[in-house]
VMD Tcl script that draws the C-alpha trace (Angstrom):
set ca {
  {-5.47 21.41 -4.67}
  {-4.05 25.21 -4.02}
  {-4.02 27.54 -1.05}
  {-2.10 30.79 -0.41}
  {0.29 30.61 2.61}
  {2.77 32.95 3.96}
  {6.30 31.64 3.42}
  {9.33 32.58 4.81}
  {12.41 33.06 3.83}
  {15.73 34.08 5.85}
  {13.00 35.77 7.73}
  {10.89 37.85 5.21}
  {7.36 36.56 4.81}
  {5.93 36.03 1.44}
  {2.37 35.62 0.40}
  {2.31 32.82 -2.38}
  {0.47 29.91 -3.21}
  {1.57 26.84 -2.60}
  {-0.09 22.52 -4.02}
  {-1.48 20.46 -1.45}
  {-2.34 16.67 -1.45}
  {-5.78 15.62 -1.62}
  {-7.64 13.60 1.00}
  {-11.08 12.67 1.38}
  {-13.47 9.74 2.26}
  {-14.05 6.15 0.34}
  {-16.11 4.06 1.40}
  {-16.17 0.54 0.63}
  {-19.34 -1.58 0.97}
  {-19.53 -5.65 1.41}
  {-23.07 -7.16 0.19}
  {-24.25 -3.81 0.40}
  {-22.74 -3.40 3.87}
  {-20.42 -0.54 4.62}
  {-16.95 -2.08 6.02}
  {-14.63 0.45 5.79}
  {-14.02 3.96 5.44}
  {-10.87 5.07 4.07}
  {-9.40 8.36 3.97}
  {-7.33 8.64 0.30}
  {-5.93 10.65 -2.13}
  {-9.02 10.40 -4.51}
  {-8.03 8.23 -7.78}
  {-7.78 4.44 -8.28}
  {-10.29 3.89 -6.05}
  {-10.90 0.50 -8.30}
  {-7.42 -0.81 -7.55}
  {-7.65 0.90 -3.81}
  {-10.56 -1.59 -3.17}
  {-9.73 -4.66 -4.91}
  {-6.33 -4.36 -3.29}
  {-7.85 -3.63 0.29}
  {-9.94 -6.93 -0.44}
  {-7.09 -8.83 -0.55}
  {-4.59 -7.00 1.52}
  {-7.15 -6.99 4.42}
  {-7.75 -11.52 3.76}
  {-11.48 -10.07 2.82}
  {-10.83 -12.67 0.12}
  {-7.82 -15.02 -1.21}
  {-7.30 -13.55 -4.51}
  {-8.60 -11.08 -7.35}
  {-10.34 -14.30 -8.73}
  {-13.05 -14.14 -5.88}
  {-13.64 -10.38 -6.76}
  {-15.91 -9.66 -10.13}
  {-15.72 -5.78 -10.20}
  {-15.36 -3.31 -7.77}
  {-17.97 -0.42 -8.83}
  {-19.02 2.23 -7.93}
  {-22.46 2.97 -5.93}
  {-24.45 5.44 -7.95}
  {-26.81 7.57 -5.81}
  {-27.84 11.01 -4.75}
  {-25.69 10.40 -1.46}
  {-22.92 12.52 -0.77}
  {-19.17 11.21 -0.93}
  {-17.50 8.39 -2.99}
  {-18.60 4.77 -2.77}
  {-18.41 1.52 -4.11}
  {-18.89 -2.25 -4.12}
  {-17.21 -5.06 -3.61}
  {-18.54 -7.54 -5.59}
  {-18.02 -11.14 -5.32}
  {-17.77 -13.92 -7.92}
  {-20.47 -16.43 -7.88}
  {-19.88 -19.25 -4.90}
  {-17.79 -17.01 -2.97}
  {-19.78 -16.15 0.63}
  {-18.47 -13.72 2.74}
  {-19.97 -12.17 6.55}
  {-19.76 -8.73 6.33}
  {-19.68 -8.21 9.65}
  {-16.66 -10.15 9.94}
  {-14.52 -7.56 8.11}
  {-16.66 -4.44 9.08}
  {-14.11 -1.73 10.64}
  {-16.02 0.03 14.23}
  {-14.18 3.79 12.89}
  {-12.69 5.14 9.83}
  {-9.56 4.13 8.96}
  {-7.25 7.34 8.61}
  {-4.66 8.09 6.24}
  {-1.21 7.81 8.73}
  {-3.04 4.35 10.36}
  {-3.55 0.52 8.17}
  {-5.28 -0.65 11.28}
  {-7.43 1.43 13.05}
  {-10.91 0.83 13.62}
  {-10.04 -3.09 13.97}
  {-12.50 -4.09 16.71}
  {-9.37 -5.89 19.09}
  {-5.87 -6.87 18.55}
  {-7.08 -10.36 17.18}
  {-8.52 -8.53 14.28}
  {-4.54 -7.03 13.44}
  {-3.26 -10.11 12.26}
  {-3.51 -11.54 9.41}
  {-2.94 -15.17 8.09}
  {-0.16 -15.29 5.08}
  {1.86 -18.33 4.24}
  {5.42 -18.58 4.50}
  {6.46 -17.58 1.53}
  {8.51 -19.79 -0.80}
  {12.31 -19.29 -1.69}
  {13.42 -15.99 -4.05}
  {14.06 -14.76 -6.28}
  {17.57 -13.37 -6.22}
  {18.38 -9.59 -6.47}
  {21.58 -8.13 -7.17}
  {22.86 -5.42 -4.50}
  {23.08 -2.98 -7.36}
  {19.41 -3.14 -8.73}
  {18.15 -2.47 -5.14}
  {20.28 0.84 -4.30}
  {18.50 1.67 -7.85}
  {14.90 1.53 -6.73}
  {14.68 4.75 -4.99}
  {15.91 6.87 -7.73}
  {13.40 5.17 -10.47}
  {9.68 5.48 -8.02}
  {10.96 9.13 -7.25}
  {11.03 9.54 -11.52}
  {6.91 8.23 -11.11}
  {5.95 10.92 -8.10}
  {4.52 13.25 -9.65}
  {2.30 14.25 -6.69}
  {5.07 14.59 -4.54}
  {6.93 16.86 -6.67}
  {4.33 19.23 -6.42}
  {2.95 18.46 -2.89}
  {6.36 17.27 -0.55}
  {3.87 15.48 1.18}
  {2.49 12.04 -0.71}
  {3.42 8.25 -0.07}
  {4.37 5.78 -3.01}
  {4.66 1.94 -3.25}
  {5.56 0.46 -6.49}
  {6.07 -2.89 -7.42}
  {9.77 -4.12 -9.44}
  {10.87 -7.28 -11.61}
  {14.22 -8.86 -9.40}
  {15.98 -7.06 -12.64}
  {14.96 -3.23 -11.36}
  {11.84 -2.54 -13.83}
  {8.98 -0.61 -12.79}
  {5.77 -3.08 -12.75}
  {3.81 -0.47 -11.83}
  {3.94 3.42 -9.17}
  {1.45 4.56 -7.01}
  {0.62 7.44 -4.57}
  {-1.21 8.26 -2.43}
  {-2.05 10.68 1.11}
  {-2.39 7.07 3.19}
  {1.50 4.47 2.62}
  {-1.02 1.74 3.02}
  {-3.52 2.96 0.55}
  {-0.65 3.58 -1.64}
  {0.13 -0.19 -1.07}
  {-2.96 -1.35 -1.88}
  {-3.46 0.19 -5.26}
  {-0.14 -1.58 -6.32}
  {-1.59 -4.71 -5.88}
  {-5.23 -3.54 -6.47}
  {-3.30 -3.27 -10.04}
  {-1.30 -6.14 -9.85}
  {-4.21 -8.03 -9.08}
  {-5.63 -7.85 -12.70}
  {-2.47 -7.89 -14.49}
  {0.39 -9.74 -13.26}
  {-0.68 -11.97 -10.69}
  {1.29 -13.35 -8.63}
  {3.20 -11.00 -7.70}
  {5.14 -13.89 -5.96}
  {8.53 -12.56 -7.86}
  {8.43 -9.03 -7.28}
  {9.71 -6.59 -5.32}
  {7.34 -4.60 -3.14}
  {9.26 -0.66 -2.60}
  {7.79 2.16 -0.26}
  {8.40 5.77 0.44}
  {8.40 5.42 3.99}
  {9.34 3.51 7.19}
  {8.54 -0.26 7.01}
  {6.04 -0.98 9.40}
  {4.28 -4.32 10.62}
  {0.74 -3.90 8.88}
  {3.26 -3.15 5.02}
  {4.67 -5.99 5.73}
  {1.76 -7.65 6.91}
  {0.10 -6.74 3.01}
  {2.91 -7.70 1.24}
  {2.68 -11.23 3.15}
  {-0.83 -11.23 2.38}
  {-0.44 -10.63 -1.22}
  {2.80 -13.01 -1.65}
  {4.96 -10.74 -2.08}
  {8.67 -11.94 -0.86}
  {10.41 -8.91 -0.64}
  {10.15 -5.05 0.73}
  {11.77 -2.18 0.80}
  {11.91 1.07 1.56}
  {14.07 3.84 1.91}
  {13.45 4.62 5.77}
  {13.53 2.94 8.83}
  {11.47 -0.70 10.22}
  {9.57 -1.59 13.08}
  {10.95 -4.38 14.93}
  {7.22 -6.29 14.74}
  {7.32 -5.94 10.65}
  {11.09 -7.38 10.83}
  {9.99 -10.19 13.00}
  {6.72 -10.80 10.92}
  {9.32 -10.90 8.03}
  {11.23 -13.15 9.55}
  {8.05 -15.74 10.76}
  {6.78 -15.69 6.60}
  {10.86 -16.07 5.41}
  {10.47 -12.87 3.72}
  {13.44 -10.36 3.25}
  {12.57 -6.89 4.46}
  {15.43 -3.97 4.08}
  {15.40 -0.28 5.14}
  {17.24 2.54 4.75}
  {18.35 1.99 1.01}
  {19.84 4.01 -0.83}
  {22.40 4.75 -4.29}
  {25.01 3.39 -1.91}
  {23.83 0.74 0.09}
  {21.10 -0.39 2.67}
  {20.25 -2.03 5.59}
  {18.85 -6.05 5.03}
  {16.57 -6.68 8.55}
  {15.73 -10.72 7.50}
  {16.12 -12.76 4.40}
  {19.52 -12.07 3.49}
  {19.64 -14.94 1.36}
  {17.75 -13.59 -1.19}
  {20.64 -10.77 -2.07}
  {22.77 -12.07 -4.59}
}
mol new
graphics top color blue
foreach p $ca { graphics top sphere $p radius 0.5 }
foreach p [lrange $ca 0 end-1] q [lrange $ca 1 end] { graphics top cylinder $p $q radius 0.2 }
display resetview
């Protein structure tokens, strides 16, 4: 989406078009009950819905979801229904959010502090990753950030093999949405993801580590810093959490045994 802006260079103004990232709401329903409205970048909404259902603990895995289908009708806005497999029963009220989730907050709208924490299993050992592979991930992911090249204001998340091969990458105005889109894609193409690396373009917060943990991804890295609570959770679940990844090095906050 383009908008005219006044750009100043060396104190001189100039009117010119600028590319902005799109942001709009999407509603997800469970048993026809709205459970969440997310502010996201439009596109790949089916992957977003599936990934959201997994990382929020609504379902235990992709086998419990038949489809994420668009709700057709005269209502304005994007609405999708998460269709559960036969025999799977979930109380939608348990997961209903009181408010919408903004593009900057993955836990906004949860009704209590208890609801923030989602159960996740302790990770098994492995995989082993060479330091040079980790250092190469930012550049590899950057080559797949076309929207960032145009706008400079959108996040990215990607999944990599232990050898550094890109499995998939998505961009979104919300950091957590980008992760959910990755998880949703993996749920249909490369499940379980217990031998993969999740890499993100921003800081690694508690909610990012939690989403990786609930999905079963043992390694998470990023180009920015890491919060103390994110490290605490990573240590508790035997994960590897890596920050400030550059082509000449990185910081390992926990789980150094996976660095070969």
